[in-house]
Each structure stands twice: as structure tokens, then as C-alpha cells.
Z-matrix of the N, CA and C atoms (Angstrom, degrees):
N
C 1 1.450
C 2 1.524 1 109.00
N 3 1.337 2 116.55 1 129.89
C 4 1.457 3 122.35 2 176.69
C 5 1.520 4 108.67 3 -94.38
N 6 1.346 5 115.64 4 121.97
C 7 1.465 6 121.38 5 -176.31
C 8 1.519 7 109.26 6 -121.56
N 9 1.316 8 115.78 7 130.64
C 10 1.457 9 121.70 8 171.74
C 11 1.516 10 108.77 9 -101.48
N 12 1.323 11 116.83 10 123.08
C 13 1.464 12 121.94 11 -179.52
C 14 1.529 13 108.28 12 -105.51
N 15 1.338 14 116.79 13 122.19
C 16 1.453 15 119.86 14 173.36
C 17 1.524 16 107.41 15 -59.22
N 18 1.325 17 116.14 16 125.69
C 19 1.466 18 118.71 17 -167.58
C 20 1.513 19 113.00 18 -130.55
N 21 1.329 20 115.04 19 126.80
C 22 1.466 21 121.41 20 178.96
C 23 1.522 22 112.78 21 -105.26
N 24 1.319 23 117.56 22 -16.11
C 25 1.459 24 121.12 23 -172.81
C 26 1.502 25 112.79 24 93.46
N 27 1.333 26 117.38 25 1.61
C 28 1.457 27 122.25 26 178.38
C 29 1.519 28 112.24 27 -90.79
N 30 1.331 29 115.37 28 176.84
C 31 1.461 30 119.14 29 -174.22
C 32 1.521 31 113.09 30 -69.55
N 33 1.329 32 118.97 31 -34.90
C 34 1.469 33 119.88 32 -177.17
C 35 1.532 34 111.60 33 -65.11
N 36 1.331 35 116.73 34 -51.87
C 37 1.471 36 118.27 35 -179.04
C 38 1.524 37 111.59 36 -67.59
N 39 1.339 38 117.18 37 -30.00
C 40 1.458 39 119.40 38 176.75
C 41 1.523 40 110.88 39 -69.53
N 42 1.328 41 116.93 40 -42.73
C 43 1.478 42 119.35 41 176.79
C 44 1.529 43 111.47 42 -62.54
N 45 1.323 44 117.60 43 -38.18
C 46 1.470 45 120.33 44 176.84
C 47 1.521 46 109.83 45 -59.36
N 48 1.323 47 116.76 46 -43.62
C 49 1.473 48 120.34 47 178.76
C 50 1.532 49 111.04 48 -64.69
N 51 1.334 50 117.01 49 -41.71
C 52 1.469 51 119.85 50 179.53
C 53 1.535 52 111.60 51 -63.05
N 54 1.326 53 116.82 52 -39.14
C 55 1.466 54 119.54 53 179.07
C 56 1.525 55 111.78 54 -67.35
N 57 1.329 56 117.50 55 -31.61
C 58 1.459 57 121.17 56 179.35
C 59 1.521 58 113.30 57 -83.05
N 60 1.313 59 116.75 58 -22.18
C 61 1.466 60 122.23 59 -173.71
C 62 1.532 61 114.70 60 -52.71
N 63 1.339 62 120.72 61 -41.09
C 64 1.467 63 118.95 62 -178.86
C 65 1.529 64 114.51 63 -70.13
N 66 1.331 65 117.60 64 -16.99
C 67 1.464 66 119.30 65 -172.85
C 68 1.531 67 113.87 66 -120.90
N 69 1.332 68 117.76 67 -1.33
C 70 1.455 69 119.87 68 -175.19
C 71 1.526 70 111.47 69 -149.29
N 72 1.327 71 115.13 70 161.48
C 73 1.455 72 122.34 71 172.05
C 74 1.522 73 106.23 72 -89.55
N 75 1.338 74 116.95 73 105.23
C 76 1.462 75 122.46 74 -169.72
C 77 1.525 76 111.06 75 -98.82
N 78 1.322 77 115.51 76 131.36
C 79 1.463 78 123.09 77 170.05
C 80 1.511 79 107.53 78 -122.63
N 81 1.316 80 115.86 79 133.20
C 82 1.458 81 120.93 80 179.77
C 83 1.518 82 109.52 81 -90.21
N 84 1.328 83 116.50 82 129.03
C 85 1.459 84 122.81 83 -176.05
C 86 1.521 85 109.31 84 -104.57
N 87 1.323 86 115.76 85 111.56
C 88 1.461 87 122.33 86 -175.78
C 89 1.523 88 108.42 87 -97.90
N 90 1.320 89 116.11 88 103.58
C 91 1.448 90 121.86 89 -174.14
C 92 1.512 91 113.76 90 -77.40
N 93 1.349 92 115.31 91 144.30
C 94 1.448 93 120.44 92 176.09
C 95 1.517 94 110.34 93 -149.35
N 96 1.327 95 115.48 94 143.04
C 97 1.465 96 122.32 95 172.68
C 98 1.523 97 110.73 96 -93.13
N 99 1.334 98 116.80 97 -2.73
C 100 1.455 99 120.50 98 -178.12
C 101 1.518 100 113.23 99 80.10
N 102 1.317 101 116.61 100 13.60
C 103 1.465 102 121.66 101 -178.86
C 104 1.522 103 110.70 102 -83.61
N 105 1.329 104 116.49 103 -42.23
C 106 1.467 105 122.49 104 177.88
C 107 1.533 106 107.29 105 -132.81
N 108 1.306 107 115.70 106 176.01
C 109 1.470 108 119.25 107 175.35
C 110 1.533 109 110.60 108 -103.66
N 111 1.337 110 117.35 109 22.44
C 112 1.459 111 121.88 110 -178.65
C 113 1.528 112 112.97 111 -62.16
N 114 1.330 113 117.80 112 -25.05
C 115 1.463 114 119.93 113 178.18
C 116 1.530 115 111.26 114 -59.77
N 117 1.324 116 117.40 115 -20.82
C 118 1.472 117 120.26 116 177.54
C 119 1.529 118 110.80 117 -63.59
N 120 1.346 119 117.67 118 -27.38
C 121 1.468 120 120.77 119 176.14
C 122 1.530 121 109.62 120 -65.51
N 123 1.313 122 117.54 121 -35.76
C 124 1.468 123 120.65 122 176.67
C 125 1.526 124 110.86 123 -67.79
N 126 1.329 125 117.02 124 -40.52
C 127 1.472 126 119.46 125 176.30
C 128 1.530 127 110.75 126 -61.78
N 129 1.322 128 116.96 127 -40.33
C 130 1.465 129 120.75 128 178.70
C 131 1.529 130 110.82 129 -63.82
N 132 1.326 131 117.14 130 -40.82
C 133 1.472 132 120.57 131 177.57
C 134 1.525 133 110.23 132 -65.14
N 135 1.333 134 117.34 133 -40.18
C 136 1.472 135 120.88 134 177.84
C 137 1.527 136 110.26 135 -60.00
N 138 1.324 137 116.59 136 -44.65
C 139 1.468 138 120.59 137 177.22
C 140 1.526 139 110.74 138 -60.96
N 141 1.329 140 116.50 139 -41.16
C 142 1.469 141 121.54 140 -176.63
C 143 1.524 142 112.23 141 -64.55
N 144 1.321 143 117.39 142 -28.10
C 145 1.468 144 120.10 143 179.64
C 146 1.524 145 112.42 144 -104.29
N 147 1.334 146 117.20 145 3.92
C 148 1.456 147 121.12 146 171.04
C 149 1.522 148 116.50 147 82.74
N 150 1.328 149 118.14 148 29.93
C 151 1.451 150 121.14 149 177.08
C 152 1.524 151 110.46 150 -113.03
N 153 1.335 152 115.83 151 148.11
C 154 1.456 153 120.11 152 170.01
C 155 1.523 154 108.56 153 -69.07
N 156 1.328 155 116.22 154 148.10
C 157 1.456 156 119.51 155 178.07
C 158 1.525 157 109.41 156 -137.06
N 159 1.321 158 114.61 157 155.54
C 160 1.455 159 122.77 158 175.63
C 161 1.518 160 108.57 159 -136.15
N 162 1.316 161 115.52 160 152.52
C 163 1.462 162 120.18 161 174.39
C 164 1.526 163 108.64 162 -83.01
N 165 1.312 164 116.34 163 132.48
C 166 1.458 165 122.75 164 176.85
C 167 1.530 166 107.31 165 -107.77
N 168 1.337 167 115.65 166 108.13
C 169 1.456 168 121.28 167 -177.85
C 170 1.530 169 109.65 168 -74.79
N 171 1.327 170 116.03 169 124.91
C 172 1.457 171 122.55 170 -179.72
C 173 1.529 172 109.20 171 -111.89
N 174 1.305 173 116.29 172 157.57
C 175 1.459 174 123.27 173 -176.05
C 176 1.531 175 110.25 174 -81.72
N 177 1.335 176 116.28 175 117.91
C 178 1.461 177 120.30 176 -177.95
C 179 1.524 178 111.99 177 -61.59
N 180 1.333 179 117.72 178 -27.51
C 181 1.468 180 120.36 179 177.94
C 182 1.530 181 110.68 180 -62.40
N 183 1.332 182 116.85 181 -33.76
C 184 1.470 183 120.48 182 177.61
C 185 1.524 184 109.77 183 -67.02
N 186 1.319 185 116.86 184 -39.96
C 187 1.461 186 120.18 185 177.55
C 188 1.527 187 110.81 186 -64.21
N 189 1.339 188 116.95 187 -41.40
C 190 1.459 189 120.42 188 178.93
C 191 1.530 190 110.83 189 -63.17
N 192 1.337 191 117.30 190 -41.94
C 193 1.469 192 120.97 191 176.47
C 194 1.528 193 110.82 192 -62.60
N 195 1.331 194 116.03 193 -40.59
C 196 1.461 195 119.93 194 -179.93
C 197 1.522 196 110.96 195 -64.04
N 198 1.329 197 117.14 196 -40.71
C 199 1.462 198 120.85 197 178.08
C 200 1.526 199 109.95 198 -62.23
N 201 1.315 200 117.51 199 -43.70
C 202 1.469 201 120.26 200 178.39
C 203 1.530 202 110.62 201 -61.70
N 204 1.335 203 116.66 202 -38.91
C 205 1.465 204 120.33 203 178.19
C 206 1.530 205 110.28 204 -63.68
N 207 1.324 206 116.39 205 -41.76
C 208 1.460 207 120.98 206 179.62
C 209 1.534 208 111.84 207 -63.67
N 210 1.325 209 115.79 208 -41.73
C 211 1.456 210 119.65 209 179.42
C 212 1.524 211 110.11 210 -65.41
N 213 1.326 212 116.67 211 -42.56
C 214 1.459 213 121.23 212 178.24
C 215 1.525 214 110.95 213 -61.99
N 216 1.349 215 116.04 214 -45.44
C 217 1.461 216 121.21 215 -177.99
C 218 1.522 217 112.47 216 -73.69
N 219 1.332 218 116.24 217 -34.60
C 220 1.459 219 120.77 218 -173.78
C 221 1.517 220 112.74 219 85.74
N 222 1.316 221 117.34 220 8.53
C 223 1.456 222 123.61 221 177.68
C 224 1.538 223 108.42 222 -153.78
N 225 1.332 224 118.29 223 161.99
C 226 1.458 225 120.63 224 -170.23
C 227 1.534 226 116.46 225 -89.23
N 228 1.307 227 119.37 226 -10.85
C 229 1.470 228 121.81 227 -168.25
C 230 1.529 229 114.15 228 -51.10
N 231 1.313 230 118.31 229 -56.26
C 232 1.465 231 120.45 230 -175.52
C 233 1.527 232 112.64 231 -66.37
N 234 1.324 233 116.94 232 -36.38
C 235 1.459 234 120.19 233 177.19
C 236 1.508 235 112.52 234 -65.60
N 237 1.331 236 116.74 235 -42.81
C 238 1.473 237 119.95 236 178.46
C 239 1.522 238 110.31 237 -65.50
N 240 1.322 239 117.44 238 -39.29
C 241 1.471 240 120.34 239 176.96
C 242 1.528 241 110.63 240 -60.50
N 243 1.310 242 116.97 241 -44.32
C 244 1.463 243 122.20 242 179.17
C 245 1.527 244 110.48 243 -59.18
N 246 1.318 245 116.72 244 -45.35
C 247 1.465 246 121.26 245 -179.44
C 248 1.533 247 110.78 246 -65.61
N 249 1.328 248 117.21 247 -41.43
C 250 1.461 249 120.25 248 -179.33
C 251 1.530 250 110.82 249 -63.91
N 252 1.300 251 117.03 250 -42.26
C 253 1.467 252 120.25 251 178.14
C 254 1.522 253 110.74 252 -62.64
N 255 1.332 254 117.00 253 -40.91
C 256 1.464 255 121.18 254 176.50
C 257 1.533 256 110.74 255 -60.42
N 258 1.332 257 116.30 256 -44.54
C 259 1.468 258 120.02 257 179.95
C 260 1.531 259 111.29 258 -63.29
N 261 1.322 260 117.59 259 -40.81
C 262 1.466 261 120.47 260 176.25
C 263 1.526 262 110.98 261 -60.73
N 264 1.319 263 116.83 262 -42.70
C 265 1.458 264 121.15 263 179.03
C 266 1.526 265 110.70 264 -61.97
N 267 1.326 266 116.91 265 -45.75
C 268 1.465 267 120.79 266 179.18
C 269 1.535 268 111.20 267 -62.42
N 270 1.321 269 115.83 268 -42.70
C 271 1.461 270 119.50 269 179.23
C 272 1.531 271 110.59 270 -64.60
N 273 1.323 272 116.55 271 -41.48
C 274 1.464 273 121.02 272 -178.32
C 275 1.521 274 111.87 273 -66.30
N 276 1.317 275 117.18 274 -27.57
C 277 1.462 276 120.96 275 179.86
C 278 1.529 277 112.19 276 -74.83
N 279 1.334 278 118.22 277 -11.50
C 280 1.459 279 122.05 278 177.79
C 281 1.520 280 110.90 279 -76.86
N 282 1.299 281 116.20 280 173.98
C 283 1.463 282 121.66 281 -178.07
C 284 1.527 283 110.75 282 -86.39
N 285 1.333 284 115.92 283 69.98
C 286 1.458 285 121.80 284 -179.06
C 287 1.528 286 109.21 285 -125.40
N 288 1.326 287 115.44 286 161.81
C 289 1.456 288 120.05 287 174.01
C 290 1.520 289 111.43 288 -85.39
N 291 1.341 290 116.44 289 -27.12
C 292 1.462 291 120.90 290 -176.19
C 293 1.515 292 110.57 291 -154.17
N 294 1.338 293 115.22 292 155.30
C 295 1.462 294 122.41 293 171.75
C 296 1.521 295 107.63 294 -122.13
N 297 1.315 296 115.36 295 149.46
C 298 1.469 297 120.25 296 -178.85
C 299 1.521 298 108.32 297 -145.88
N 300 1.314 299 114.69 298 167.37
C 301 1.457 300 120.27 299 176.29
C 302 1.529 301 108.85 300 -150.25
N 303 1.310 302 115.94 301 -179.76
C 304 1.461 303 120.83 302 -178.34
C 305 1.510 304 113.90 303 -100.81
N 306 1.333 305 117.26 304 23.27
C 307 1.472 306 117.66 305 177.22
C 308 1.519 307 108.90 306 -66.49
N 309 1.335 308 114.51 307 141.43
C 310 1.467 309 119.46 308 -176.88
C 311 1.521 310 110.74 309 -125.46
N 312 1.300 311 115.40 310 171.92
C 313 1.465 312 121.98 311 -173.39
C 314 1.521 313 113.15 312 -54.17
N 315 1.316 314 117.85 313 -42.12
C 316 1.463 315 121.79 314 -172.57
C 317 1.526 316 114.08 315 -89.60
N 318 1.314 317 117.81 316 1.55
C 319 1.473 318 119.34 317 -178.50
C 320 1.521 319 111.79 318 -65.58
N 321 1.321 320 113.96 319 139.49
C 322 1.473 321 119.91 320 170.88
C 323 1.527 322 109.39 321 -92.22
N 324 1.333 323 115.63 322 -32.80
C 325 1.448 324 121.82 323 177.60
C 326 1.510 325 108.13 324 -159.20
N 327 1.291 326 121.56 325 141.57
C 328 1.459 327 124.21 326 -12.07
C 329 1.525 328 111.18 327 -76.66
N 330 1.310 329 113.75 328 159.92
C 331 1.465 330 120.74 329 174.69
C 332 1.524 331 108.20 330 -130.60
N 333 1.317 332 114.68 331 159.32
C 334 1.465 333 120.24 332 174.83
C 335 1.524 334 106.05 333 -127.54
N 336 1.325 335 114.57 334 99.09
C 337 1.456 336 120.20 335 179.34
C 338 1.532 337 109.58 336 -75.31
N 339 1.326 338 115.78 337 158.49
C 340 1.467 339 121.34 338 -177.00
C 341 1.535 340 113.43 339 -52.91
N 342 1.339 341 120.34 340 -45.24
C 343 1.469 342 118.55 341 -179.82
C 344 1.533 343 113.25 342 -60.06
N 345 1.324 344 117.19 343 -38.96
C 346 1.470 345 119.91 344 177.82
C 347 1.522 346 110.39 345 -65.65
N 348 1.324 347 117.16 346 -46.47
C 349 1.467 348 120.43 347 179.83
C 350 1.523 349 110.53 348 -59.33
N 351 1.312 350 117.06 349 -45.41
C 352 1.465 351 120.28 350 -179.55
C 353 1.526 352 111.60 351 -65.75
N 354 1.309 353 116.81 352 -38.36
C 355 1.465 354 120.48 353 178.23
C 356 1.528 355 110.91 354 -62.60
N 357 1.317 356 117.06 355 -44.66
C 358 1.467 357 120.93 356 178.36
C 359 1.522 358 109.82 357 -62.24
N 360 1.313 359 117.03 358 -45.36
C 361 1.465 360 120.54 359 -179.94
C 362 1.528 361 111.16 360 -60.33
N 363 1.326 362 116.35 361 -45.13
C 364 1.467 363 120.34 362 -177.37
C 365 1.533 364 112.40 363 -68.85
N 366 1.321 365 117.02 364 -42.91
C 367 1.460 366 120.39 365 -175.52
C 368 1.521 367 113.84 366 -75.48
N 369 1.339 368 117.22 367 -31.06
C 370 1.462 369 120.05 368 -174.78
C 371 1.533 370 113.49 369 -111.79
N 372 1.307 371 117.24 370 -1.74
C 373 1.462 372 121.75 371 -179.66
C 374 1.532 373 111.43 372 55.21
N 375 1.342 374 114.73 373 47.74
C 376 1.461 375 122.43 374 175.27
C 377 1.520 376 107.72 375 -130.24
N 378 1.311 377 115.90 376 163.46
C 379 1.468 378 120.78 377 172.07
C 380 1.524 379 108.02 378 -92.70
N 381 1.314 380 116.42 379 144.81
C 382 1.461 381 120.69 380 171.26
C 383 1.522 382 107.17 381 -105.57
N 384 1.330 383 116.35 382 123.77
C 385 1.453 384 122.35 383 -178.53
C 386 1.528 385 109.58 384 -113.09
N 387 1.314 386 115.58 385 138.62
C 388 1.472 387 121.08 386 179.25
C 389 1.526 388 108.14 387 -131.77
N 390 1.333 389 117.19 388 76.54
C 391 1.469 390 120.62 389 -173.49
C 392 1.521 391 115.48 390 -59.61
N 393 1.340 392 117.93 391 -24.08
C 394 1.465 393 120.16 392 -177.43
C 395 1.525 394 112.88 393 -103.30
N 396 1.326 395 118.25 394 6.24
C 397 1.466 396 121.84 395 -172.50
C 398 1.518 397 113.49 396 -59.24
N 399 1.303 398 118.91 397 -29.14
C 400 1.460 399 121.15 398 -179.21
C 401 1.510 400 114.07 399 -102.27
N 402 1.336 401 117.63 400 11.53
C 403 1.460 402 121.12 401 -173.13
C 404 1.523 403 109.94 402 -112.58
N 405 1.341 404 116.36 403 129.64
C 406 1.448 405 122.42 404 -179.82
C 407 1.514 406 113.27 405 -86.13
N 408 1.316 407 115.69 406 171.08
C 409 1.466 408 122.54 407 -174.77
C 410 1.534 409 113.38 408 -57.25
N 411 1.308 410 118.70 409 -44.51
C 412 1.475 411 119.06 410 -176.55
C 413 1.528 412 111.01 411 -65.45
N 414 1.312 413 117.40 412 -38.16
C 415 1.467 414 119.83 413 177.38
C 416 1.526 415 110.79 414 -68.74
N 417 1.339 416 117.56 415 -39.36
C 418 1.469 417 121.34 416 176.50
C 419 1.522 418 109.50 417 -58.81
N 420 1.329 419 116.65 418 -46.80
C 421 1.465 420 120.68 419 -179.51
C 422 1.528 421 110.80 420 -62.03
N 423 1.317 422 117.70 421 -41.24
C 424 1.470 423 120.81 422 179.39
C 425 1.525 424 111.07 423 -65.64
N 426 1.328 425 117.26 424 -43.77
C 427 1.467 426 120.79 425 177.71
C 428 1.527 427 110.90 426 -61.98
N 429 1.322 428 116.52 427 -43.41
C 430 1.455 429 120.16 428 179.11
C 431 1.524 430 110.83 429 -62.83
N 432 1.342 431 117.31 430 -42.99
C 433 1.468 432 120.57 431 178.76
C 434 1.525 433 111.44 432 -61.08
N 435 1.332 434 116.58 433 -36.73
C 436 1.463 435 120.84 434 -178.08
C 437 1.533 436 113.92 435 -76.60
N 438 1.333 437 117.34 436 -29.70
C 439 1.466 438 119.48 437 -168.08
C 440 1.516 439 115.64 438 -121.68
N 441 1.329 440 118.38 439 -12.28
C 442 1.459 441 119.98 440 -173.63
C 443 1.523 442 111.99 441 -131.67
N 444 1.320 443 114.97 442 151.45
C 445 1.456 444 121.88 443 167.67
C 446 1.519 445 105.23 444 -96.64
N 447 1.332 446 116.08 445 119.82
C 448 1.465 447 121.16 446 -171.45
C 449 1.518 448 110.21 447 -129.84
N 450 1.330 449 115.22 448 134.36
C 451 1.461 450 121.44 449 170.20
C 452 1.525 451 106.86 450 -101.89
N 453 1.317 452 116.55 451 142.89
C 454 1.464 453 120.27 452 176.60
C 455 1.520 454 109.19 453 -125.97
N 456 1.316 455 114.09 454 156.36
C 457 1.456 456 119.67 455 178.65
C 458 1.503 457 110.85 456 -174.27
N 459 1.315 458 115.21 457 176.30
C 460 1.466 459 120.38 458 178.45
C 461 1.517 460 109.97 459 -63.58
N 462 1.324 461 115.99 460 143.00
C 463 1.458 462 121.35 461 -174.89
C 464 1.517 463 113.39 462 -57.89
N 465 1.316 464 117.71 463 -29.90
C 466 1.446 465 119.62 464 -178.64
C 467 1.523 466 114.00 465 -83.34
N 468 1.347 467 116.99 466 -6.03
C 469 1.459 468 119.42 467 -177.54
C 470 1.518 469 114.50 468 -117.93
N 471 1.315 470 118.80 469 -26.97
C 472 1.466 471 119.38 470 -176.55
C 473 1.522 472 110.12 471 -77.31
N 474 1.321 473 115.73 472 133.61
C 475 1.453 474 121.09 473 -179.58
C 476 1.511 475 109.24 474 -85.86
N 477 1.323 476 115.29 475 114.07
C 478 1.444 477 121.70 476 -174.94
C 479 1.514 478 107.78 477 -144.94
N 480 1.301 479 117.68 478 157.25
C 481 1.457 480 121.02 479 -176.47
C 482 1.507 481 113.61 480 -98.75
N 483 1.317 482 118.83 481 52.39
C 484 1.457 483 120.55 482 -178.45
C 485 1.526 484 110.82 483 -109.15
N 486 1.325 485 115.65 484 174.63
C 487 1.461 486 121.23 485 -178.77
C 488 1.521 487 111.93 486 -60.80
N 489 1.310 488 115.13 487 -35.06
C 490 1.462 489 119.21 488 -171.59
C 491 1.520 490 112.35 489 -58.45
N 492 1.330 491 117.90 490 -40.19
C 493 1.472 492 118.94 491 -176.79
C 494 1.521 493 111.55 492 -64.25
N 495 1.325 494 117.69 493 -39.90
C 496 1.463 495 119.17 494 178.91
C 497 1.533 496 110.91 495 -72.82
N 498 1.304 497 117.67 496 -36.93
C 499 1.465 498 120.24 497 177.22
C 500 1.530 499 110.49 498 -64.62
N 501 1.325 500 116.67 499 -39.15
C 502 1.468 501 120.70 500 176.16
C 503 1.534 502 110.03 501 -61.61
N 504 1.327 503 116.81 502 -43.06
C 505 1.466 504 120.59 503 -179.14
C 506 1.525 505 110.99 504 -64.35
N 507 1.329 506 117.62 505 -43.20
C 508 1.460 507 120.58 506 177.64
C 509 1.528 508 111.51 507 -63.89
N 510 1.305 509 115.77 508 -43.01
C 511 1.459 510 121.22 509 -180.00
C 512 1.539 511 110.27 510 -62.66
N 513 1.328 512 116.33 511 -43.83
C 514 1.468 513 120.14 512 179.25
C 515 1.526 514 111.16 513 -64.51
N 516 1.318 515 117.18 514 -40.59
C 517 1.475 516 120.44 515 -179.83
C 518 1.522 517 111.24 516 -65.28
N 519 1.315 518 117.25 517 -37.58
C 520 1.464 519 121.80 518 -176.12
C 521 1.525 520 112.76 519 -84.85
N 522 1.330 521 116.95 520 -38.71
C 523 1.466 522 120.17 521 -170.75
C 524 1.527 523 114.30 522 -123.62
N 525 1.323 524 117.65 523 -7.33
C 526 1.459 525 120.76 524 179.58
C 527 1.521 526 112.93 525 95.71
N 528 1.337 527 117.12 526 156.98
C 529 1.468 528 122.27 527 -176.47
C 530 1.519 529 114.24 528 -61.09
N 531 1.337 530 117.77 529 -31.67
C 532 1.464 531 119.39 530 -179.75
C 533 1.519 532 111.47 531 -63.53
N 534 1.319 533 117.10 532 -36.01
C 535 1.459 534 120.37 533 179.60
C 536 1.535 535 110.01 534 -67.50
N 537 1.334 536 117.03 535 -35.90
C 538 1.480 537 120.32 536 177.27
C 539 1.522 538 108.94 537 -57.99
N 540 1.332 539 115.96 538 -47.06
C 541 1.464 540 120.30 539 -178.71
C 542 1.523 541 112.08 540 -64.37
N 543 1.327 542 117.69 541 -32.73
C 544 1.460 543 119.08 542 -179.90
C 545 1.526 544 112.51 543 -78.65
N 546 1.324 545 117.73 544 -28.70
C 547 1.480 546 121.09 545 -178.16
C 548 1.527 547 111.67 546 -85.95
N 549 1.334 548 116.39 547 -43.24
C 550 1.463 549 120.67 548 -176.00
C 551 1.527 550 110.44 549 -98.31
N 552 1.320 551 117.93 550 113.09
C 553 1.457 552 118.39 551 174.06
C 554 1.525 553 109.71 552 -70.25
N 555 1.311 554 116.58 553 144.89
C 556 1.453 555 119.80 554 176.80
C 557 1.529 556 108.98 555 -69.00
N 558 1.310 557 115.60 556 135.48
C 559 1.463 558 121.12 557 178.05
C 560 1.522 559 108.08 558 -150.47
N 561 1.300 560 116.72 559 168.95
C 562 1.458 561 121.50 560 -177.52
C 563 1.526 562 110.16 561 -86.90
N 564 1.316 563 115.85 562 132.42
C 565 1.458 564 123.07 563 175.49
C 566 1.531 565 108.42 564 -114.94
N 567 1.320 566 114.90 565 159.46
C 568 1.461 567 119.30 566 176.28
C 569 1.523 568 109.65 567 -121.40
N 570 1.338 569 114.36 568 152.11
C 571 1.461 570 121.65 569 173.96
C 572 1.512 571 107.12 570 -136.72
N 573 1.315 572 116.12 571 125.68
C 574 1.459 573 122.14 572 -178.55
C 575 1.519 574 109.48 573 -84.62
N 576 1.334 575 115.49 574 133.34
C 577 1.467 576 120.41 575 179.26
C 578 1.530 577 112.63 576 -118.59
N 579 1.328 578 117.96 577 -0.28
C 580 1.463 579 120.04 578 177.17
C 581 1.519 580 112.16 579 167.90
N 582 1.343 581 114.52 580 177.92
C 583 1.473 582 121.37 581 174.85
C 584 1.518 583 109.02 582 -101.57
N 585 1.301 584 114.99 583 154.87
C 586 1.468 585 120.41 584 172.99
C 587 1.519 586 109.48 585 -88.28
């Protein structure tokens, strides 16, 4: 089975790939809207853990809509969900048997609810896999400590290839850096630099 895993270079998507590795041919899909070259950090992380990676071209109009949603809401949740669903759709439209991501049990965003997963499977004739869906944060952290070399830092400073960095760049260009700080709460991000 050929599986494309939406990949940010962080510990969650890397653990999802590691869990699928014994049973599937895994390719890591590094999404980009073409706004920044931050997706290259995800490719570097993929190389560091020994997986093939491909660039997944995303529609910049979706990112612009997500930024407007975030500004309207005053927080990023709905915009990030919109972007994640778009990325899943783009990945599912490729010539793969399955798509997967690093969403986990305790995530507030992004999430993949059953109706969305079934819709993607039905429309694109692919399987949707969620290897971390039943795993909580403490178990994720323990697995990462055992199997990965991980750097952590504040979300606005760590270089990672996820949607957030491009959305931050678009938001800053349109509304200024102060608006980025008011919309995106600071939180800890991870970047994988190798396997243990």
C-alpha cells in the first residue's frame, strides 16, 4: 500500500509515518502555498528520518481565505482546519492508495471527523489513515522521546514546514506583525532532526 502522509517535520507527523512504515510504502507530503520556502524544513526533516518526500502544491487562495477567517475569528482554529482539509483533499487526489496525517486524539485543531474521512475515501477512492487518532499527548511524548531526536521552541521562532508559518507570513503581509501576535497564541512546536 502506498501512503502519503501530510508532513510538517514535527513529531506528530513523523510518528504517524513511523507507525505506518512496517506495513506501507510511506511518502511524506510537504505542503506549500508557495508563500515561503519553509516547506524545505519539512523535506530536511524527512531526509533526517530516512523517508522519501514530495512537495504537495496547495492553492494560495485557500490560504488567503483561511487568513481572513482567522482575522474575523480573532484566533487561528477555523482557518487551520480549513487549510488541513484542503491539504487532505489535494493529497487524496494524487495517485496513492491512502492518505494519512499526524492528528491525534487530544488535538483541538486540526481534526478529521468521521464524515470528512468517509467523504474523502468515497470521492477519491483512497483510504484515510489516522495512526495517532487513539493516542494521547503523554504517550506521543514518550514515543517521540524513545524514537526521535526533537527540537522544541516557540511557534513563532522554530523553523518548521507546517501551514502555520505560511499563514503567519500572509497575515503579516496583509495586516502587519502585530495582528499575527494577536491572532496566533504562542505555543510550543517541535521539529524532528533525526531518529534515535
